[in-house]
C-alpha positions as CSV (number, residue, x, y, z in Angstrom):
1,M,-24.1,13.8,-72.5
2,S,-23.6,12.4,-69.0
3,A,-26.6,10.8,-67.4
4,R,-26.1,12.7,-64.1
5,C,-27.9,15.8,-62.8
6,Q,-25.6,18.6,-61.7
7,V,-28.2,19.9,-59.3
8,T,-29.7,16.9,-57.6
9,G,-26.9,14.4,-58.3
10,A,-29.4,11.9,-59.8
11,T,-27.5,9.0,-61.5
12,P,-28.8,6.0,-63.4
13,G,-30.5,3.2,-61.5
14,F,-29.7,-0.5,-62.4
15,G,-31.8,-3.6,-62.4
16,N,-33.1,-6.5,-64.4
17,R,-35.3,-6.7,-67.5
18,V,-37.5,-9.7,-66.9
19,S,-39.0,-11.5,-70.0
20,H,-42.2,-13.5,-70.1
21,S,-40.2,-16.7,-69.6
22,H,-38.6,-14.9,-66.6
23,R,-35.1,-14.7,-68.1
24,K,-33.2,-11.7,-66.6
25,T,-30.9,-9.3,-68.4
26,R,-29.3,-6.2,-67.0
27,R,-30.9,-2.8,-67.8
28,R,-30.6,0.8,-66.6
29,W,-33.0,3.6,-65.8
30,N,-31.5,7.0,-66.9
31,P,-32.7,10.2,-65.2
32,N,-34.6,12.7,-67.4
33,T,-31.6,15.1,-68.0
34,Q,-31.4,18.0,-70.4
35,R,-28.8,20.7,-71.1
36,R,-30.2,24.0,-70.1
37,R,-28.7,27.6,-70.2
38,F,-29.5,29.8,-67.2
39,Y,-28.7,33.5,-67.0
40,V,-27.0,34.4,-63.7
41,P,-27.6,38.1,-62.9
42,G,-24.9,38.3,-60.2
43,E,-22.2,37.2,-62.7
44,G,-23.8,38.8,-65.7
45,R,-23.3,35.6,-67.8
46,Y,-25.0,32.4,-68.9
47,V,-24.3,29.1,-67.3
48,T,-25.0,25.7,-69.0
49,L,-26.0,22.9,-66.7
50,N,-27.0,19.3,-67.2
51,V,-30.2,19.1,-65.1
52,S,-33.0,16.6,-64.5
53,A,-36.7,17.6,-64.5
54,K,-36.5,17.6,-60.7
55,G,-33.4,19.8,-60.8
56,L,-35.4,22.3,-62.9
57,R,-38.0,22.5,-60.2
58,T,-35.3,22.9,-57.6
59,I,-33.9,25.9,-59.5
60,D,-37.4,27.4,-59.8
61,R,-37.9,27.0,-56.0
62,R,-34.4,28.0,-54.7
63,G,-33.1,30.3,-57.4
64,I,-30.2,29.9,-59.7
65,E,-27.7,31.8,-57.4
66,S,-28.4,29.6,-54.5
67,V,-28.2,26.4,-56.6
68,L,-24.9,27.5,-58.1
69,A,-23.5,28.2,-54.7
70,S,-24.3,24.7,-53.5
71,I,-22.8,23.1,-56.7
72,R,-19.6,25.1,-56.1
73,A,-19.5,24.1,-52.5
74,R,-19.3,20.5,-53.6
75,G,-16.2,21.4,-55.5
76,E,-17.7,21.1,-59.0
77,K,-16.4,23.5,-61.6
78,I,-19.0,25.6,-63.6
């Protein structure tokens, strides 16, 4: 599963893991993404999206129809 939210566009953040002796190694912070199925009444079908926790709240606030319209406007295929 890709570590990218299809709604908000959240991608992993990168930085350093710092040990007690202050040695640094690279690490990454992945967004909290899950695969979720949403029913789209306008199309009469289910759509599966890879969304973050913030993306789920965005769908609750704006509605699935509006969110899908903005994803398609970006040129992403659903």
